[in-house]
N, C-alpha and C positions, 0 to 999 in steps of 0.2 A: 253212169258208173259213178256211183258212190266214191268220196274222195280222190276223184283223177291225180291229184297234185301227188300221190302217196307213189304211183307206179311211175311216173313221169320223175320226180327225184331218184328212184330207184336206177330207174335207165340212164340217169345223167351219172349217177354215181358210180355203175359201172361203167362205162364208159372214162370218167375221169380215171379210174383207178385202172382199167387196160392201158389206158394213153399214158400214165404213170410208171406205169412197169415198163414199158416201149421207150421212153425217156425220160428216165427219174434222174440220170445225173445232171441234164440239161437245169434242173431246179436246185443243183447245189452249186455255190458259188465259190469259184478257186481265184486266190488274188492273181491279177496279172501282171509280170513281169516285176514281182518285189517280191520279197523275203522276209517272213516273220523277224519284227525285230527293228524293219526299215521304217525310217524318219519319213515321212509324206506328209501334204498336205491335202485337206478338202476342202472345197469351197462347196456351201450350199446353205439351205434354210432349216431352219431348225422347227420341228414336226412336233417333238413335245419333249419333255425332262420330269427327271424325277431323284429325288434323293435317297443314299443309301448310307448307311452308317459304315465308316472304317473302322479300324482296329483301335483306335483310340477311342469311340465313341463319338466321334464327329461326323457331321454332315459329307458325303462324298457324293460329288453330283454327276449324274449321266445324261447326256443330252442325245436324241435321236435325229439324224442330219440326213435331208434328201439330198443326195451329192449333184452338183451342175456341173465340176471337171472330168467326171471321170466315169463311165457304165458300170452297171452293176447288174446285167441281164435284168432275170425277172424278178430281183430282189429291190428294195425300195427306201431300205435305210442303211446308214453307215451309225453302227452304237460306237459314242465318245465317250471313254470313261474321264473325266477331270482332271487334274492334277491337284494331291491335296493342298489343303491350305487355303490361304485366302486369296479366290481366284474371282475372276468374271464371269459371271452365270448368264450368258444369254436370254433373251427372252424368246418364248415361242412366236414362231413367225418372224424370225430375225434371220436377217442374211447374214454369215459369218463364212472366216476363212479359219482353219483351226490347225494345227499341228500336232502331231503324236506319230506313236509307232503303230507299224501298219500289223494285227495280230489277228490270223484267222481263227475260227474255231476248231478244234481239234476233231478228226477223226475218231469213231470208236474204234478202240483196239480190241477189246475182249467182248465175247459171247455177255449178254445183259448190261454192259457196260452203259450208261448215257450220252446217247449222241447229240451233243452239245451243236454240231453242223446241221444239222436236220430241224432240232428244236428251233434254231434263229432262224432256219431257212422258213419254216412252219409262221413263222413273226416278221418272215419278209427283211430282214439283217441279213447284211452281205459281210460283212466283218467288224473287226472293233478297234476302234483308233485310241492306243491304251497313254495314258501320262499324258495328255493332250491339253493344249492351252489356244486360246483364243488368239490371233493376231490381228486379226481385222473385222470389223462389224459397221452397220450399217445402220442402227438404233431402230428398226422396225418393230413391231410387236402385232402378232394376230391378238386384237384385245380381248374378245370373248373365251380362247383358249388358256392366254396368260393369265386372266382374273380368274379361272375356273381350277388352275395349277396355286395360283394365292389362296382362292378359301379353302385347297384342299391343304396347304400347308398350315394354315391357321386351324384348321380344324384337328389336325394332327399333334397342334401344339396346346390346346386345351386338352386334348386327352393327355398329353405329357403333365400339365401342370395341374391335374386333377389331383387332389389332396388324398384319395381313398386308392387310386387306380395304383398298384404295382406296375414294375416297367413292363414284366410279361403282359399283365393284364391289358395295357394300352397297346403292347405290339399284336394280340389278338384282335383286339376292337379293330386298330387299324386296317388289318385283312379282311376282317368281317365284312367293314361297313364303307372303308374307303379303298377295298382292294391292292393294297400296298403291304406284303407279305416282307419285303424287305427286312426291317426291324424283329420280326421275328428270329427268338434263337432255336437254332439246329434242332434241341432238344424238345423244346415245346412241338415244332412240325415234327418231329418224328412220333412223339406220344399223340397227336391227333391222326397222323397217319396211319400206327400201327393200330389203332384201335376203331379204322374205319370211319372217321369223325370228319376227316378233312373236307368233304365239300361243303362244310358250313361256314369257311371259309370263302367260300366263291361266290364274287359276286355274280348270283343266277336266278334261277325263279323265285325261291324263298321270298331273297331280297324284294326282288321286283314287286312279288304279291304281298307282300309288307309295306312297302313305301307305296310303289305307284297304286294298285289296289286301294289301300287307305286313303292314299288323295282322290282319287277319282268317287269313292264313295263319301268321302266329306264332300266335294266340292257338290255332287248331285243332293244331298240333302239342304244347298243353301239354292234351291230354285232357282238355278241359272237355264241358260239356252243349253241345251245338248251339243251345240258346236264349243264351248266353252270348257265342260266340263269332262270333254273327250280330248280336245287338244292341248289344255293344259299340261294334265297327268304325262301326255304323249312327250311334251315338250321337256319337263323336268326329267323323265326318266332317258332321254336324248344327253340331257347336256349330265345327268348322272354318270352312265356311261362314259360320254367325254372324260369325265373328272377322274371317273377309276381306273379309264386304260381299256380300251373295248376290247376284249379278249372272246373267244368263240362260244362260253358260257353265257357271259353278257350280253352280246351280243344276240343272241339265240333267244334269251328271255325277255330282253328290249322288241325284238322283231314281232313275238308271239303275244308279247303284252299292246303293242301297237295296234295287230290283227286283230286283237279279241276288243278292243275298246272301238276302233272302225267297224266293226262286221254290224253290231246294232244300229249304228250310226247311219251304214250305209244301206239297211233294212236286210241285211243276209246275216245267218245264221253261222257264229263261230264256231268252227271245228279245230279240236286242238291238234290232230295230226295233220291237219291239212297247213296248218300255223307252221308246225315241225318242218313239214315239207319244202316249205318255203324258204326257210331260214338255212336249210339245211343247203338248200339248192344254192342261195346267194353266196354261204361263205365257201361253197367248193368251187364253184365257177371264178371266185375273187381269188381263191388261195387253195388249188388243189390238194399241196401237200398237207391241209388239214387231216385228209384221209389216213394220215403218219403220226396224228398229236393224240396225244392219251386223253388229252382236257375236252379237247372237240369229242372223240368218239364215247368217252364217259358219260359226259354231259347227254348226248343224245342219245345211248343207250338207255339210259335212265328216265328219263323219259318214256321212252318208249315201254322200259319194264313198268311203267307206272299205268301208263293209259291203253296198253296194249296187251300187254303177259299177266297184270294185275287181274282185269275181269275173267281172264280164262283162267289160271286160278282157283280165282273165289268161286267156280262153275263146279272144278274139278275136286273141291275140296268140301262144298257145301256139304250139309248135313242134312239128312232126311228126316223130316218132323217125324216124331213117333207115335204111338197111338195112344201115348199117356194124355190122360184128361189135362188141361190148360185151364188156370184161371186168368181174371183179367187182368191181375197186378203183377202176374208172371213176369213180364216183358220189363218191367218199372222194376225189379228188384236188383239190388247195387251189385250182387255177385254174377248176375246175368250180366250188366253192362259192363262189368271190368271183364268179363270171360269174351264178350265179343269183344272189345277192345283189343284183348291182347292177341285175340286169333287174327284180329284185322289186321294189327302189329307184323306180327310175323308173316303173314300172309304178303304184307308191302313187303318187306324187307327181305322175302323170299323170291319176288318177282325182280326187284334190282338187282337180286344176287344174280339170278338165272340170265338176265340180260348182260351182265357186267363182267361178269366170270370170263369170256373171253378177252377181255380188256385186260383185266388182273393178269392175263396169263402172258398175254404179250408184252403188258410192260411193267408188272411191278412183281409178279412170280411168287407173291405170298397173297393167303387170304387171311383176313382178322374174323374168325369165325364167331366170335361171339358179337360182332358190330351190329347183328341181327337183333339182341336185345339192348346192347348200350344205344343206338337209334331211338329204339323206342321210349328209352328215358331221357334221352337227350333233345333229342326234337322239339318236344311239346315246351322248352324253355327258350327255344331261339327266338320266337316273336316277343319273348319279356325280355331275353338280353338285347336283343336288336332295338327296342322302343327305350331303353334303358340306355345301348350306346349313342343312340343319337341326343335323347337328353346330355348326354355328357361331350357329343362334339360341339354343342352351342351355349357351354355354361363351363364358365372357368373356375376354381377356387371355390367358396363356401357354398356357390348356388348349385354345382355337381357332387355335392356330398352325398344326398339322397340316393340317386341313380347310379353313383359310383359306388355304393356301399353295394345295391341289389347286383350290379352287373359285376362286381368282385366276387360275389357270393355264388353267384351261378358258377363264375368261370373257375371258382374253387372245387364246386361242386362237380365240372368236367373233370377235373385234374383227379378229382378222387376216383370217380368212375372210371376213366380210362387208365388212373395206375392200380386197381383192382381186375382189371378185364388183362391189360398187359401181363401181370404177375401170373394171372389166372391158368394153370396146363393147359396145351392144347390150344390155346386161344389162336397162335399164328400157323395155320398152315403153309407148310413150304411147297406147293402145287408145279413150281416150275413154269417151263416157257413150253408153249403149244404152237405149234406151225399153224399156217393157212391150212393144209387139209383137214387135219384135226379139227379147228374151228368150224370149217364149213358142215365136217361133218354132224359136229357137234348142232348147230343151227339146222342143220335138216331134221336130224332126230326128235329134239325140245321142238322143233315147230310139230313136225306130225303130233308128237304127244297132249300140245296144247291147244289145236285146233282142228284137227281129226274129228268128222263127222259120221257116224256110222250110218246114217243115213244116205249117205252120197254114194255108197258102194252097194248096188245090188246081193242080194242072195247070203247076207252077214246076219246072224241070228244069235247075238248075244245079247245079255241081260246089260242094264245101265249099270250095274254095279262092277260087273266083269270087264265092262269097257270104260270103267274110270282108274279100275285097278291096273289093266293095262298101259292104259296113260302113263300114269302114276309111274310104273315098272320102265316104261320108257323115258322119262325124265330123270330116273337113276342111272340108267344106262348110257344117255348124253353124257351126263355128269361124269361118268366112270371113263367114255372113251375120251371126254376131255383131258382128264387130268391124269390117268395111267400113261405112265412111261415107264419101259420094260430098264431096267437097270444093267449096264452093259458091262462086257465080260472082263473088259478092263480098258480103261482110259486114263489117258496120261497130258493133264493140260499144263503147260507152260505158260501163264500169262503174261502178258506185256503190264508189267508194272513200273516201266520206265527204268532206272538206273537201280536194279534190284534183282529179286530172286522171290516168285511165287508160283509153287509146283503143286498143283491138284489131283490125287491119283483116287480114281475109284475101280474096286475091286468087289465086281456085285453091288451087295449092300453097304458094305464098310470104305468109308472114305478116310485120307490124310493129306495132311498142308504140311508140305517141305518148305519152310521159311515164308516169309511174308511182309515184305518192307521194300522202301524206296527212299532214295535220297534226294529224287528230283521230280516225282510225284505226289503232290501235296491230298492228304487223306486219301492213301493208295490204297486201304482197307475198306472205308465207306463207298469211295468212289468206282474199286478197280475188283478186290477179292472178294468183299460181302455181296455184291450184285451177280456175280459168277457163280458164287454157290448159293444163291437163290433162284438164279436160272436155273441152274441143276438141280432144284428142289432139293437142295442140302440142308439139312437143318441142323446137323451133330456133325462133327469131328472126331472119328475114333480117335484120332491122335492129332498133334501140330508135334512137327520134328523141327528144333532149330538148330540149325547146324553150326551156328556161332551169332553171337550177339551186337553184330555191327547192326547202323540203325538201317541200312539198305537191307536187311534182314529179317528184321524183327518190327519196324514201324507199324505196319500194318495190322500185326499179330496183336498188338496192343489194342487196335482199333477193334478187334473180333471181341477182345475180352470187354471192351466198352459196351461193345454191342449185347454180348451174355449178359453184362448187369443190366441192361432194360428189356432182359426176356429175349434176347434175340439170339442167334447161332450158337450151340453149346460145344464146347472142347471138352472131350472127355479125359483127353489125355495131354501131359506136355512134357514133353521127352528133349531135357539137354544135353551136352556132349559132358561126360563125365572128366574135366581134368580138374587140377591143383587149385587150393583155395585161392593162391596165388596169383591164378589167371582167370579167376571169376571177377569182369570188373562190374560196374554199375549199371548196365542194364542187363546183366545174368542176374544180378541180386534182385532188380524191379520186377523181374519176369517170373520168379520164383516168389517173391512177395505179391504179385497178382495173381498168383495161379492160387494161393494160399487163402487168398481175401476170397475167390468166387469157388474155393472148393475144387479144386481142379487137381488130381493126383499129380505128382511131379516125381518123372523116373529118371535115370540116367542112364547113356550106354557109353562105349567103349570098345574099340576093337575086340573082336571073337565072339559078341553077342548078337541075338539075332533078335528080329520081331517080326510077327507076324500078323498080315494083313490080308484078310480073305483067303486066297488060295495062294497068295504072294509072299514071298520070304525076303528080308532087308537083312542082309548081314553085314556091321559094320566095320570097317577096317583103317578107319581113324576115326577119334583120337586114341592114343594109348593112356591105358586108366591113368588116373594122377599128371596126367602128361601138364608140363610146364613151360610156357612160350610166353614171348616177349609182345609177340601181336595175335590178335582173335584169330586171324586168316589161318594160320599155320594149324589151330586145333579143330578146324572146320570137322563137321560129323561129316564121313563119306559113306554112302551105302550101297551094295551090290544088290539091286533086285533081282529076282530071278521067278519066273512062275513058266513052267512048261520051258521049251525052247528059248522065250523070249527073257534076255537079261538087260538089265538099264543101271548104268555105273552114276548116281548123284553124288557131286565133289562138293556143293557149296565155294567156297575160296580158297579151297588148298593150296597151299602155297610152300615155300623153304621146307622146314624138317616135314610137314605133313607129307608132301609130296613123295618125301625121300621114303617115309613111312611104307606109302601104298603101292607105291614102285616095290620096295622089299618084299611085300604082302603077296603081290601081283607075279614075282619070279618065283616064291617059293610053292605058288599054287597056279600055275596055269593052264590048268583044267577047269579050275572053276570060273576062269576069268576069260578062256576063250570063247569066240564068238559074242562079243556083247553088241545088242543091238544097238542101244542106246545109251548115249552118252552127253549129259547135260556138262557143258565147257565149264571147267572151273573160272571163277572169280572174270565173268561176262567177260570171256575170250582175250584175259590179260598176255601179252606175251612173255610174262615171266613163269606160266606156270603152263600143263599141259604140252610139254615138251615130248621131240619127236619117238624118244626111248620110251616114255609112256602111250604113245598113240601106238605104236609098234607092237607093244606088249599087250592090248584090248584091241587094236583094230578094229573100231568102232563102223557101223553100218551106218547110222545118222546120229550126228551132232546139232545139238540145240545151243544157242547163244542168248542168254538172256541179258539185254543191256538198252538202256536208253538212247531215244533217238537226239543227236547230235549231241552227245554226254560230251562233257568237257574233258573225258580221261582218253578219249578217241579209241573205246571199244566199240569191236574187237579188233583188236590190232592185226595187222597185215600180216603178219610171222606166224599169227596163230592160223589165219586163216589159210596162209600157205601150206602149213604141215598136216592140217585138216586134209586141204584138196591134195596134199600127194599120197595118202593115204586111201586116198577112193572114198571120201566120206562126204555123204549127203549133208548140205548144211543150213541150219534153219536160224535164221535172225529173229527176235520179238520185234529190234527196231525194223524191220522192213516187212516183217509178216505180220505183226500182234501175235495173237498167241496161236500157239501151234500145237496142234492137239494129235495126240496119237490115239487111234482105235485097233484092241485087237481083238479079233473076234475068230476063233475056230482058225486059229494060228495064223490067220491071215492080216498083217501090218496094212492100215490106211494111216496117213499124215495128211492133214488138213490147214493152209494156212488162213487165218483169219480174215483178214485184209482181201485174200482172195473169194472170200465167200461172198464178199459185199458188192 
């Protein structure tokens, strides 16, 4: 059998995957007998360490300890973030006692959110010790790994001292050559990610081929014994991987590089797929959770795209030689070579796209469409950039000027290419999330299209051209099956945003956001709201409705506007409460200013006015036009949504005068407010609103409370919960359930709690 390791790898992967589905929670660590924030002591050995910038730009040290005084199950490390300032940083290999605050990694609470608990579990990190300090040490060290760390810090300082490189240049080169992304600005990361070139920053096959193979070829020319020019590059690459931090992509590349060099030395033929299979088996057996790691999946799928899918596509799209007479110099024609290079580059990019599209839909939910072109422009310069960057690593000051200038110009060119691509309309495809069944169907159809051979089936009489057309059509069908997602009839998603509000409503093809902010979750727009919108393949919001200007309702909305400025999710219309000039505070004015700068039309709403979204109507019952209040809560926009028999009342943080206004409106229009299905409880369940009279007037069947876990306000208050219980409402809380998602289809209502789905 050819490549027997490939089916072995597939079988092992399938067994591990099934095992994980049965015992997945066994791999997710829970703090035993401890609460988050509790101070405790960890005794163990320092396995590795790294420096990260704090808010002031100074280095903040993080060490990874293999604990000896506590059991962490299948995990290996405790991540210890040392106190800021002048603190003792232990050596790698040193035995330490370290005291700090126990902090568990958070569960993901919204669809599409970053699952930090799962991510760190794939790195075998059990929990974090925050604000830690060393209380005792024995002074020992692992000489090799400590010297590698010192070398890495020296090389990073050389980049920082280069007179030509900017801070951004230095940060990119640190990530690209030394595997240290800690110093990269979020905007730069987003730029590379949204352009589809983030892969050049990962220490992987490209780096190994440039550094490792370059060293191998140089040593071969020195006419030394094969054992030396084989072993020395392998040893250097191993040490390089240890210095950079061995992730899944770097381990795969180093493992395949090692097999590549050992094969001829042992008298064997190197097979890239067998090398890939060995690397995959070793990684999965060491850490089964790698099957849920996007970097691992992306790395292996990209190699499969290059080695397996690309040859199949080349055959599928190869041109038949025409009967036109050719002359001997035709193939040397510049335009002919250019055309071949472009076609080859497009096929390569398309091959990688076919292989990695399921990974994008599992973890990223968008696809940078024009990355097929930008990669053709950017990748040829990566080798030059790497070589210049390596020169900068080992030269500081004036000697590093020339390579620094070349590296700076290339990175400036990259920034220009990325900027043009991101600003180009249609670059970002919002493809949303795909489940395992859809991905399995995609793989089967695409596999059939790429590898079907008509000769294997009897009595099939079709021409070669027809066969190719059928296979091409199957590829298009496979992609369509994967990315197609039917729009919901009506979906209302109350997201977990901590102490705040964020509600996404989808009515067919129209989508609106009611509020979006938090006072307890940092960057709630970046890490909670925007990921959910991408998960749902929402690239634009037909409207963003702001109930009032408190930070816990608008902080994330500002982040969506920042994202829009960089070519992200668009807001087509901003709707603000139509209150008096006196009641409009600084946040209100800032929203108007930001909207004007981005070209977002702003409209104002007050009692009696109506908005239509799809087949849903939203009637405003607060605030009165020109209303003047002492606090923003009282003028909260309150909306009655109606769609057929379904009714929902969204109340913001309404209280005091505003609550009296809406009760008066309800008393005067009892038929309109009869049989309310859903109530978004006001002010996160505060006892000072949602009183008994109000609940009796609307008698909601379902009540959703948006509040932060263990919030300092004690929301929702006991009194509010008792009042809801007394009227028989079914209560959902985002602090307990995560996102609460209500689906209405053909008059049937279904409510899901996200944490119950995990």
